[in-house]
PDB file of N, CA, C and O in Angstrom, chain B, residues numbered from 101:
ATOM      1  N   MET B 101      14.335  -9.689  11.827  1.00  0.00           N
ATOM      2  CA  MET B 101      13.976  -9.543  13.348  1.00  0.00           C
ATOM      3  C   MET B 101      14.054  -7.921  13.747  1.00  0.00           C
ATOM      4  O   MET B 101      14.848  -7.184  13.163  1.00  0.00           O
ATOM      5  N   ALA B 102      13.407  -7.566  14.503  1.00  0.00           N
ATOM      6  CA  ALA B 102      13.247  -6.051  14.977  1.00  0.00           C
ATOM      7  C   ALA B 102      13.257  -6.561  16.402  1.00  0.00           C
ATOM      8  O   ALA B 102      12.726  -7.559  16.890  1.00  0.00           O
ATOM      9  N   LYS B 103      14.074  -5.519  16.991  1.00  0.00           N
ATOM     10  CA  LYS B 103      13.994  -5.446  18.556  1.00  0.00           C
ATOM     11  C   LYS B 103      13.010  -4.294  19.217  1.00  0.00           C
ATOM     12  O   LYS B 103      12.935  -3.093  18.958  1.00  0.00           O
ATOM     13  N   ILE B 104      12.306  -5.076  20.134  1.00  0.00           N
ATOM     14  CA  ILE B 104      11.505  -3.981  20.629  1.00  0.00           C
ATOM     15  C   ILE B 104      11.899  -3.767  22.276  1.00  0.00           C
ATOM     16  O   ILE B 104      12.062  -4.687  23.077  1.00  0.00           O
ATOM     17  N   ILE B 105      11.999  -2.449  22.541  1.00  0.00           N
ATOM     18  CA  ILE B 105      12.557  -2.176  23.921  1.00  0.00           C
ATOM     19  C   ILE B 105      11.249  -1.153  24.703  1.00  0.00           C
ATOM     20  O   ILE B 105      10.866  -0.064  24.278  1.00  0.00           O
ATOM     21  N   ASN B 106      10.824  -1.752  25.730  1.00  0.00           N
ATOM     22  CA  ASN B 106       9.727  -1.227  26.495  1.00  0.00           C
ATOM     23  C   ASN B 106      10.381  -0.051  27.366  1.00  0.00           C
ATOM     24  O   ASN B 106      11.120  -0.414  28.281  1.00  0.00           O
ATOM     25  N   ILE B 107      10.199   1.193  27.190  1.00  0.00           N
ATOM     26  CA  ILE B 107      11.012   2.283  27.606  1.00  0.00           C
ATOM     27  C   ILE B 107      10.407   2.457  29.267  1.00  0.00           C
ATOM     28  O   ILE B 107      11.046   3.205  30.008  1.00  0.00           O
ATOM     29  N   ASN B 108       9.326   1.836  29.743  1.00  0.00           N
ATOM     30  CA  ASN B 108       8.999   1.913  30.851  1.00  0.00           C
ATOM     31  C   ASN B 108       9.744   0.924  31.894  1.00  0.00           C
ATOM     32  O   ASN B 108      10.212   1.316  32.963  1.00  0.00           O
ATOM     33  N   THR B 109       9.788  -0.356  31.455  1.00  0.00           N
ATOM     34  CA  THR B 109      10.546  -1.399  32.084  1.00  0.00           C
ATOM     35  C   THR B 109      11.897  -1.438  31.506  1.00  0.00           C
ATOM     36  O   THR B 109      12.713  -1.718  32.384  1.00  0.00           O
ATOM     37  N   GLY B 110      12.412  -1.269  30.400  1.00  0.00           N
ATOM     38  CA  GLY B 110      13.612  -1.698  29.736  1.00  0.00           C
ATOM     39  C   GLY B 110      13.689  -2.992  29.422  1.00  0.00           C
ATOM     40  O   GLY B 110      14.812  -3.481  29.300  1.00  0.00           O
ATOM     41  N   GLU B 111      12.475  -3.841  29.217  1.00  0.00           N
ATOM     42  CA  GLU B 111      12.783  -5.404  28.932  1.00  0.00           C
ATOM     43  C   GLU B 111      12.733  -5.085  27.184  1.00  0.00           C
ATOM     44  O   GLU B 111      12.139  -4.201  26.565  1.00  0.00           O
ATOM     45  N   ASP B 112      13.496  -6.047  26.776  1.00  0.00           N
ATOM     46  CA  ASP B 112      13.445  -5.998  25.441  1.00  0.00           C
ATOM     47  C   ASP B 112      12.768  -7.521  24.673  1.00  0.00           C
ATOM     48  O   ASP B 112      12.756  -8.587  25.289  1.00  0.00           O
ATOM     49  N   ARG B 113      12.321  -7.398  23.486  1.00  0.00           N
ATOM     50  CA  ARG B 113      12.137  -8.491  22.981  1.00  0.00           C
ATOM     51  C   ARG B 113      12.113  -8.460  21.501  1.00  0.00           C
ATOM     52  O   ARG B 113      11.854  -7.413  20.909  1.00  0.00           O
ATOM     53  N   GLU B 114      12.371  -9.557  20.882  1.00  0.00           N
ATOM     54  CA  GLU B 114      12.717  -9.696  19.263  1.00  0.00           C
ATOM     55  C   GLU B 114      11.619 -10.145  18.577  1.00  0.00           C
ATOM     56  O   GLU B 114      11.095 -11.186  18.972  1.00  0.00           O
ATOM     57  N   ILE B 115      11.022  -9.392  17.333  1.00  0.00           N
ATOM     58  CA  ILE B 115       9.999  -9.888  16.719  1.00  0.00           C
ATOM     59  C   ILE B 115      10.291 -10.102  15.119  1.00  0.00           C
ATOM     60  O   ILE B 115      11.175  -9.416  14.606  1.00  0.00           O
ATOM     61  N   GLU B 116       9.682 -10.891  14.456  1.00  0.00           N
ATOM     62  CA  GLU B 116       9.843 -11.059  13.017  1.00  0.00           C
ATOM     63  C   GLU B 116       9.155  -9.792  12.521  1.00  0.00           C
ATOM     64  O   GLU B 116       8.090  -9.398  12.995  1.00  0.00           O
ATOM     65  N   ARG B 117       9.812  -9.177  11.550  1.00  0.00           N
ATOM     66  CA  ARG B 117       9.180  -8.564  10.834  1.00  0.00           C
ATOM     67  C   ARG B 117       8.834  -8.932   9.294  1.00  0.00           C
ATOM     68  O   ARG B 117       9.483  -9.596   8.485  1.00  0.00           O
ATOM     69  N   LEU B 118       7.525  -8.238   9.162  1.00  0.00           N
ATOM     70  CA  LEU B 118       7.258  -8.943   7.526  1.00  0.00           C
ATOM     71  C   LEU B 118       7.957  -7.916   6.622  1.00  0.00           C
ATOM     72  O   LEU B 118       8.156  -6.741   6.931  1.00  0.00           O
ATOM     73  N   PRO B 119       8.331  -8.552   5.377  1.00  0.00           N
ATOM     74  CA  PRO B 119       9.249  -7.626   4.680  1.00  0.00           C
ATOM     75  C   PRO B 119       8.088  -6.792   4.031  1.00  0.00           C
ATOM     76  O   PRO B 119       6.932  -7.203   3.927  1.00  0.00           O
ATOM     77  N   GLY B 120       8.519  -5.637   3.630  1.00  0.00           N
ATOM     78  CA  GLY B 120       7.584  -4.652   2.810  1.00  0.00           C
ATOM     79  C   GLY B 120       7.275  -5.123   1.466  1.00  0.00           C
ATOM     80  O   GLY B 120       7.837  -6.129   1.032  1.00  0.00           O
ATOM     81  N   ILE B 121       6.439  -4.485   0.786  1.00  0.00           N
ATOM     82  CA  ILE B 121       6.320  -4.660  -0.590  1.00  0.00           C
ATOM     83  C   ILE B 121       6.721  -3.496  -1.453  1.00  0.00           C
ATOM     84  O   ILE B 121       6.324  -2.397  -1.065  1.00  0.00           O
ATOM     85  N   GLU B 122       7.349  -3.534  -2.418  1.00  0.00           N
ATOM     86  CA  GLU B 122       7.706  -2.209  -3.013  1.00  0.00           C
ATOM     87  C   GLU B 122       6.769  -2.078  -4.230  1.00  0.00           C
ATOM     88  O   GLU B 122       6.521  -2.948  -5.066  1.00  0.00           O
ATOM     89  N   CYS B 123       6.291  -0.792  -4.161  1.00  0.00           N
ATOM     90  CA  CYS B 123       5.188   0.147  -5.100  1.00  0.00           C
ATOM     91  C   CYS B 123       5.938   0.039  -6.373  1.00  0.00           C
ATOM     92  O   CYS B 123       7.112   0.378  -6.524  1.00  0.00           O
ATOM     93  N   THR B 124       5.060  -0.527  -7.386  1.00  0.00           N
ATOM     94  CA  THR B 124       5.753  -0.473  -8.898  1.00  0.00           C
ATOM     95  C   THR B 124       5.826   0.813  -9.328  1.00  0.00           C
ATOM     96  O   THR B 124       6.670   0.851 -10.223  1.00  0.00           O
ATOM     97  N   LEU B 125       5.339   1.924  -9.123  1.00  0.00           N
ATOM     98  CA  LEU B 125       5.234   3.167  -9.339  1.00  0.00           C
ATOM     99  C   LEU B 125       6.331   3.799  -8.831  1.00  0.00           C
ATOM    100  O   LEU B 125       7.337   3.908  -9.532  1.00  0.00           O
ATOM    101  N   CYS B 126       6.285   4.310  -7.521  1.00  0.00           N
ATOM    102  CA  CYS B 126       7.117   4.815  -6.795  1.00  0.00           C
ATOM    103  C   CYS B 126       8.308   4.368  -6.141  1.00  0.00           C
ATOM    104  O   CYS B 126       9.211   5.042  -5.645  1.00  0.00           O
ATOM    105  N   LYS B 127       8.152   2.931  -6.229  1.00  0.00           N
ATOM    106  CA  LYS B 127       9.149   2.449  -5.502  1.00  0.00           C
ATOM    107  C   LYS B 127       9.495   2.340  -3.823  1.00  0.00           C
ATOM    108  O   LYS B 127      10.487   1.836  -3.297  1.00  0.00           O
ATOM    109  N   SER B 128       8.487   2.899  -3.274  1.00  0.00           N
ATOM    110  CA  SER B 128       8.368   3.032  -1.698  1.00  0.00           C
ATOM    111  C   SER B 128       7.928   1.660  -1.221  1.00  0.00           C
ATOM    112  O   SER B 128       7.125   0.937  -1.810  1.00  0.00           O
ATOM    113  N   ASP B 129       8.566   1.386  -0.059  1.00  0.00           N
ATOM    114  CA  ASP B 129       8.056   0.046   0.736  1.00  0.00           C
ATOM    115  C   ASP B 129       6.951   0.312   1.372  1.00  0.00           C
ATOM    116  O   ASP B 129       6.906   1.348   2.034  1.00  0.00           O
ATOM    117  N   PHE B 130       5.753  -0.611   1.312  1.00  0.00           N
ATOM    118  CA  PHE B 130       4.577  -0.227   2.052  1.00  0.00           C
ATOM    119  C   PHE B 130       4.025  -1.675   2.613  1.00  0.00           C
ATOM    120  O   PHE B 130       4.261  -2.703   1.978  1.00  0.00           O
ATOM    121  N   ASN B 131       3.410  -1.688   3.623  1.00  0.00           N
ATOM    122  CA  ASN B 131       2.547  -2.793   3.974  1.00  0.00           C
ATOM    123  C   ASN B 131       1.167  -2.895   3.910  1.00  0.00           C
ATOM    124  O   ASN B 131       0.478  -2.124   4.577  1.00  0.00           O
ATOM    125  N   MET B 132       0.615  -3.831   3.124  1.00  0.00           N
ATOM    126  CA  MET B 132      -0.751  -3.773   2.692  1.00  0.00           C
ATOM    127  C   MET B 132      -1.825  -4.084   3.773  1.00  0.00           C
ATOM    128  O   MET B 132      -2.914  -3.512   3.723  1.00  0.00           O
ATOM    129  N   GLU B 133      -1.509  -5.055   4.829  1.00  0.00           N
ATOM    130  CA  GLU B 133      -2.089  -4.944   6.098  1.00  0.00           C
ATOM    131  C   GLU B 133      -2.462  -3.841   6.700  1.00  0.00           C
ATOM    132  O   GLU B 133      -3.607  -3.567   7.062  1.00  0.00           O
ATOM    133  N   ASN B 134      -1.386  -3.118   6.830  1.00  0.00           N
ATOM    134  CA  ASN B 134      -1.602  -1.617   7.734  1.00  0.00           C
ATOM    135  C   ASN B 134      -1.826  -0.386   7.119  1.00  0.00           C
ATOM    136  O   ASN B 134      -2.305   0.609   7.664  1.00  0.00           O
ATOM    137  N   GLU B 135      -1.436  -0.501   5.883  1.00  0.00           N
ATOM    138  CA  GLU B 135      -1.672   0.828   5.193  1.00  0.00           C
ATOM    139  C   GLU B 135      -2.568   0.931   3.915  1.00  0.00           C
ATOM    140  O   GLU B 135      -2.948   1.974   3.382  1.00  0.00           O
ATOM    141  N   GLY B 136      -2.905  -0.722   3.416  1.00  0.00           N
ATOM    142  CA  GLY B 136      -3.650  -0.598   2.132  1.00  0.00           C
ATOM    143  C   GLY B 136      -2.738  -0.843   0.942  1.00  0.00           C
ATOM    144  O   GLY B 136      -1.591  -1.279   1.040  1.00  0.00           O
ATOM    145  N   GLY B 137      -3.276  -0.563  -0.049  1.00  0.00           N
ATOM    146  CA  GLY B 137      -2.891  -0.688  -1.399  1.00  0.00           C
ATOM    147  C   GLY B 137      -3.340  -2.037  -2.113  1.00  0.00           C
ATOM    148  O   GLY B 137      -4.206  -2.717  -1.563  1.00  0.00           O
ATOM    149  N   THR B 138      -2.839  -2.406  -3.195  1.00  0.00           N
ATOM    150  CA  THR B 138      -2.925  -3.687  -3.544  1.00  0.00           C
ATOM    151  C   THR B 138      -1.760  -4.357  -4.383  1.00  0.00           C
ATOM    152  O   THR B 138      -0.784  -3.689  -4.725  1.00  0.00           O
ATOM    153  N   SER B 139      -1.866  -5.440  -4.643  1.00  0.00           N
ATOM    154  CA  SER B 139      -0.926  -6.259  -5.746  1.00  0.00           C
ATOM    155  C   SER B 139      -1.714  -7.135  -6.538  1.00  0.00           C
ATOM    156  O   SER B 139      -2.802  -7.469  -6.067  1.00  0.00           O
ATOM    157  N   GLY B 140      -1.326  -7.641  -7.819  1.00  0.00           N
ATOM    158  CA  GLY B 140      -1.933  -8.500  -8.490  1.00  0.00           C
ATOM    159  C   GLY B 140      -0.721  -8.406  -9.838  1.00  0.00           C
ATOM    160  O   GLY B 140       0.457  -8.050  -9.825  1.00  0.00           O
ATOM    161  N   ASP B 141      -1.619  -8.898 -10.960  1.00  0.00           N
ATOM    162  CA  ASP B 141      -0.817  -8.932 -12.278  1.00  0.00           C
ATOM    163  C   ASP B 141      -1.436  -8.166 -13.257  1.00  0.00           C
ATOM    164  O   ASP B 141      -2.644  -8.289 -13.456  1.00  0.00           O
ATOM    165  N   LEU B 142      -0.740  -7.378 -13.902  1.00  0.00           N
ATOM    166  CA  LEU B 142      -1.445  -6.795 -15.531  1.00  0.00           C
ATOM    167  C   LEU B 142      -0.798  -7.723 -16.517  1.00  0.00           C
ATOM    168  O   LEU B 142       0.373  -7.761 -16.893  1.00  0.00           O
ATOM    169  N   GLY B 143      -1.914  -8.523 -16.876  1.00  0.00           N
ATOM    170  CA  GLY B 143      -1.309  -9.558 -17.915  1.00  0.00           C
ATOM    171  C   GLY B 143      -0.521 -10.435 -17.269  1.00  0.00           C
ATOM    172  O   GLY B 143      -0.954 -11.160 -16.374  1.00  0.00           O
ATOM    173  N   ILE B 144       0.688 -10.439 -17.667  1.00  0.00           N
ATOM    174  CA  ILE B 144       1.784 -11.445 -16.877  1.00  0.00           C
ATOM    175  C   ILE B 144       2.737 -10.489 -16.074  1.00  0.00           C
ATOM    176  O   ILE B 144       3.779 -10.934 -15.591  1.00  0.00           O
ATOM    177  N   LEU B 145       2.445  -9.433 -15.963  1.00  0.00           N
ATOM    178  CA  LEU B 145       3.369  -8.463 -15.344  1.00  0.00           C
ATOM    179  C   LEU B 145       2.891  -8.317 -13.805  1.00  0.00           C
ATOM    180  O   LEU B 145       1.834  -7.720 -13.600  1.00  0.00           O
ATOM    181  N   PRO B 146       3.652  -8.855 -12.677  1.00  0.00           N
ATOM    182  CA  PRO B 146       3.524  -8.690 -11.471  1.00  0.00           C
ATOM    183  C   PRO B 146       3.372  -7.258 -11.046  1.00  0.00           C
ATOM    184  O   PRO B 146       4.211  -6.565 -11.621  1.00  0.00           O
ATOM    185  N   VAL B 147       2.573  -6.553 -10.218  1.00  0.00           N
ATOM    186  CA  VAL B 147       2.482  -5.312  -9.983  1.00  0.00           C
ATOM    187  C   VAL B 147       1.939  -5.081  -8.427  1.00  0.00           C
ATOM    188  O   VAL B 147       1.053  -5.816  -7.990  1.00  0.00           O
ATOM    189  N   ALA B 148       2.451  -4.139  -7.705  1.00  0.00           N
ATOM    190  CA  ALA B 148       2.023  -3.613  -6.594  1.00  0.00           C
ATOM    191  C   ALA B 148       1.690  -2.210  -6.300  1.00  0.00           C
ATOM    192  O   ALA B 148       2.715  -1.534  -6.392  1.00  0.00           O
ATOM    193  N   PHE B 149       0.816  -1.610  -6.030  1.00  0.00           N
ATOM    194  CA  PHE B 149       0.585  -0.456  -5.946  1.00  0.00           C
ATOM    195  C   PHE B 149       0.333   0.358  -4.196  1.00  0.00           C
ATOM    196  O   PHE B 149      -0.644   0.061  -3.509  1.00  0.00           O
ATOM    197  N   CYS B 150       1.119   1.103  -3.855  1.00  0.00           N
ATOM    198  CA  CYS B 150       1.087   1.665  -2.360  1.00  0.00           C
ATOM    199  C   CYS B 150      -0.208   2.366  -2.631  1.00  0.00           C
ATOM    200  O   CYS B 150      -0.723   2.488  -3.742  1.00  0.00           O
ATOM    201  N   PRO B 151      -0.728   2.862  -1.373  1.00  0.00           N
ATOM    202  CA  PRO B 151      -2.198   3.405  -1.137  1.00  0.00           C
ATOM    203  C   PRO B 151      -2.125   4.831  -2.073  1.00  0.00           C
ATOM    204  O   PRO B 151      -3.068   5.173  -2.786  1.00  0.00           O
ATOM    205  N   PHE B 152      -0.844   5.615  -1.958  1.00  0.00           N
ATOM    206  CA  PHE B 152      -1.010   6.697  -2.799  1.00  0.00           C
ATOM    207  C   PHE B 152      -1.242   6.615  -4.322  1.00  0.00           C
ATOM    208  O   PHE B 152      -2.053   7.261  -4.987  1.00  0.00           O
ATOM    209  N   CYS B 153      -0.317   5.639  -4.753  1.00  0.00           N
ATOM    210  CA  CYS B 153      -0.107   5.478  -6.299  1.00  0.00           C
ATOM    211  C   CYS B 153      -1.634   4.949  -6.569  1.00  0.00           C
ATOM    212  O   CYS B 153      -2.193   5.461  -7.539  1.00  0.00           O
ATOM    213  N   LEU B 154      -2.317   4.048  -5.866  1.00  0.00           N
ATOM    214  CA  LEU B 154      -3.462   3.311  -6.032  1.00  0.00           C
ATOM    215  C   LEU B 154      -4.521   4.600  -6.222  1.00  0.00           C
ATOM    216  O   LEU B 154      -5.273   4.557  -7.196  1.00  0.00           O
ATOM    217  N   SER B 155      -4.573   5.448  -5.547  1.00  0.00           N
ATOM    218  CA  SER B 155      -5.607   6.423  -5.381  1.00  0.00           C
ATOM    219  C   SER B 155      -5.515   7.283  -6.473  1.00  0.00           C
ATOM    220  O   SER B 155      -6.562   7.781  -6.886  1.00  0.00           O
ATOM    221  N   GLY B 156      -4.060   7.655  -7.226  1.00  0.00           N
ATOM    222  CA  GLY B 156      -3.744   8.110  -8.276  1.00  0.00           C
ATOM    223  C   GLY B 156      -4.264   7.509  -9.573  1.00  0.00           C
ATOM    224  O   GLY B 156      -4.801   8.143 -10.482  1.00  0.00           O
ATOM    225  N   LEU B 157      -4.047   6.279  -9.540  1.00  0.00           N
ATOM    226  CA  LEU B 157      -4.389   5.645 -10.667  1.00  0.00           C
ATOM    227  C   LEU B 157      -5.870   5.393 -10.889  1.00  0.00           C
ATOM    228  O   LEU B 157      -6.394   5.365 -12.003  1.00  0.00           O
ATOM    229  N   ILE B 158      -6.580   5.189  -9.587  1.00  0.00           N
ATOM    230  CA  ILE B 158      -8.237   5.368  -9.743  1.00  0.00           C
ATOM    231  C   ILE B 158      -8.575   6.568 -10.122  1.00  0.00           C
ATOM    232  O   ILE B 158      -9.555   6.620 -10.865  1.00  0.00           O
ATOM    233  N   ASP B 159      -8.011   7.662  -9.808  1.00  0.00           N
ATOM    234  CA  ASP B 159      -8.528   9.079 -10.364  1.00  0.00           C
ATOM    235  C   ASP B 159      -8.200   9.192 -11.551  1.00  0.00           C
ATOM    236  O   ASP B 159      -8.961   9.855 -12.256  1.00  0.00           O
ATOM    237  N   MET B 160      -7.226   8.719 -12.050  1.00  0.00           N
ATOM    238  CA  MET B 160      -6.681   9.006 -13.458  1.00  0.00           C
ATOM    239  C   MET B 160      -7.693   7.837 -14.603  1.00  0.00           C
ATOM    240  O   MET B 160      -7.827   8.026 -15.813  1.00  0.00           O
ATOM    241  N   VAL B 161      -8.133   6.979 -14.025  1.00  0.00           N
ATOM    242  CA  VAL B 161      -9.004   6.240 -14.889  1.00  0.00           C
ATOM    243  C   VAL B 161     -10.466   6.792 -14.855  1.00  0.00           C
ATOM    244  O   VAL B 161     -11.211   6.780 -15.835  1.00  0.00           O
ATOM    245  N   LYS B 162     -10.809   7.296 -13.572  1.00  0.00           N
ATOM    246  CA  LYS B 162     -12.190   7.932 -13.703  1.00  0.00           C
ATOM    247  C   LYS B 162     -12.340   9.378 -14.504  1.00  0.00           C
ATOM    248  O   LYS B 162     -13.397   9.796 -14.975  1.00  0.00           O
ATOM    249  N   GLN B 163     -11.001  10.082 -14.562  1.00  0.00           N
ATOM    250  CA  GLN B 163     -11.083  10.977 -15.762  1.00  0.00           C
ATOM    251  C   GLN B 163     -11.108  10.705 -17.139  1.00  0.00           C
ATOM    252  O   GLN B 163     -11.652  11.411 -17.988  1.00  0.00           O
ATOM    253  N   LEU B 164     -10.396   9.473 -17.365  1.00  0.00           N
ATOM    254  CA  LEU B 164     -10.293   8.942 -18.772  1.00  0.00           C
ATOM    255  C   LEU B 164     -11.680   8.303 -18.994  1.00  0.00           C
ATOM    256  O   LEU B 164     -11.910   7.901 -20.135  1.00  0.00           O
ATOM    257  N   LEU B 165     -12.401   8.193 -18.279  1.00  0.00           N
ATOM    258  CA  LEU B 165     -13.587   7.282 -18.546  1.00  0.00           C
ATOM    259  C   LEU B 165     -14.838   8.359 -18.258  1.00  0.00           C
ATOM    260  O   LEU B 165     -16.008   7.986 -18.340  1.00  0.00           O
ATOM    261  N   ASP B 166     -14.516   9.559 -17.956  1.00  0.00           N
ATOM    262  CA  ASP B 166     -15.465  10.725 -17.555  1.00  0.00           C
ATOM    263  C   ASP B 166     -16.596  10.314 -16.437  1.00  0.00           C
ATOM    264  O   ASP B 166     -17.789  10.615 -16.394  1.00  0.00           O
ATOM    265  N   ILE B 167     -15.908   9.628 -15.670  1.00  0.00           N
ATOM    266  CA  ILE B 167     -16.946   9.240 -14.318  1.00  0.00           C
ATOM    267  C   ILE B 167     -16.773  10.290 -13.249  1.00  0.00           C
ATOM    268  O   ILE B 167     -15.700  10.683 -12.793  1.00  0.00           O
ATOM    269  N   ASP B 168     -17.824  10.635 -12.960  1.00  0.00           N
ATOM    270  CA  ASP B 168     -18.120  11.928 -11.991  1.00  0.00           C
ATOM    271  C   ASP B 168     -18.613  11.201 -10.770  1.00  0.00           C
ATOM    272  O   ASP B 168     -19.523  10.377 -10.678  1.00  0.00           O
ATOM    273  N   ASP B 169     -17.690  11.765  -9.718  1.00  0.00           N
ATOM    274  CA  ASP B 169     -18.293  10.988  -8.075  1.00  0.00           C
ATOM    275  C   ASP B 169     -19.569  11.366  -7.958  1.00  0.00           C
ATOM    276  O   ASP B 169     -20.359  10.479  -7.634  1.00  0.00           O
ATOM    277  N   GLU B 170     -20.008  12.505  -8.146  1.00  0.00           N
ATOM    278  CA  GLU B 170     -21.412  12.828  -7.643  1.00  0.00           C
ATOM    279  C   GLU B 170     -22.353  11.845  -8.320  1.00  0.00           C
ATOM    280  O   GLU B 170     -23.319  11.513  -7.633  1.00  0.00           O
ATOM    281  N   LYS B 171     -22.249  11.262  -9.659  1.00  0.00           N
ATOM    282  CA  LYS B 171     -23.038  10.574 -10.533  1.00  0.00           C
ATOM    283  C   LYS B 171     -22.974   9.253  -9.781  1.00  0.00           C
ATOM    284  O   LYS B 171     -24.026   8.614  -9.758  1.00  0.00           O
ATOM    285  N   GLU B 172     -22.006   8.780  -9.215  1.00  0.00           N
ATOM    286  CA  GLU B 172     -21.816   7.460  -8.526  1.00  0.00           C
ATOM    287  C   GLU B 172     -23.049   7.272  -7.286  1.00  0.00           C
ATOM    288  O   GLU B 172     -23.758   6.293  -7.054  1.00  0.00           O
ATOM    289  N   GLU B 173     -22.991   8.627  -6.598  1.00  0.00           N
ATOM    290  CA  GLU B 173     -23.782   8.708  -5.259  1.00  0.00           C
ATOM    291  C   GLU B 173     -25.276   8.437  -5.373  1.00  0.00           C
ATOM    292  O   GLU B 173     -25.948   7.978  -4.449  1.00  0.00           O
ATOM    293  N   GLU B 174     -25.847   8.826  -6.838  1.00  0.00           N
ATOM    294  CA  GLU B 174     -27.244   8.840  -6.879  1.00  0.00           C
ATOM    295  C   GLU B 174     -27.720   7.470  -6.977  1.00  0.00           C
ATOM    296  O   GLU B 174     -28.928   7.239  -7.028  1.00  0.00           O
TER     297      GLU B 174
END
């Protein structure tokens, strides 16, 4: 639960917070609905990647496969 206080009126209310997901690589908490990222399985291993790690993984795969971003646009 999280407590929200309106600074203009002083009214407060409680809301239920969704638990964050922990990134498999950097161990930071992130919210897929608000921030992006992805989760799934690599074989039988459950994984989750925050937006920053996901971007890095995609860049690494592009370099390994010799994929040029300019070629994709054509």
